[in-house]
N, C-alpha and C positions, 0 to 999 in steps of 0.2 A: 053485283059486277060474277059474269060467266065464261069462264074459257071453253074451246072448243078446243079438243086435240083430235085430228087425222091423219091420217097417212096419205102419199104424193097422190099415191095407186091409188088406192079407199077412199069412196064416198063417203061410206058409214066411218061416225066417228065416236065421243062423248064428250056431252058435254056437260060440266059440272057452272055451279053457282056455290058463289066463293065466300064466305063471310071474313070480312077483315081483320077482325080479333085473332080469328081459328089462323088467321095465313101467316101470323105476326110469330109462331115459332117452327116458320118454315121457309128460314131468308130466303134462299134460291126462287120461292113462288113468290115468295111477300115484294121481292125486288122486281120483279118482270110485271103484279097484276097493279103497281105503285111505276108503272115506267121508269124507275133508279138508273134502269142496267137494261142491256140485253140479253135476252134470256135465252140461248138453247132449247130445244126440244128433251135433249139428248140430260142435261142438267133437270131439267123437272121428269120426267120418267126418274131418275137415277132415286131422286129426294122422293118422293111417290113411293117406287118398289123397299124403299131401305126405311121408309118414317122416317129420316134423322131430320133434326129440326132446332 
């Protein structure tokens, strides 16, 4: 599984390959990855930048 993050006004983005075992400690990313709930981009960015999980 992979995710691509882009801005609406910029066609360049970042593509990341996710390891399901490693996403478990990141609750927001894991919820989005498993389609458990709708996850806003801001929530994902905040979790990545703070390293919380």
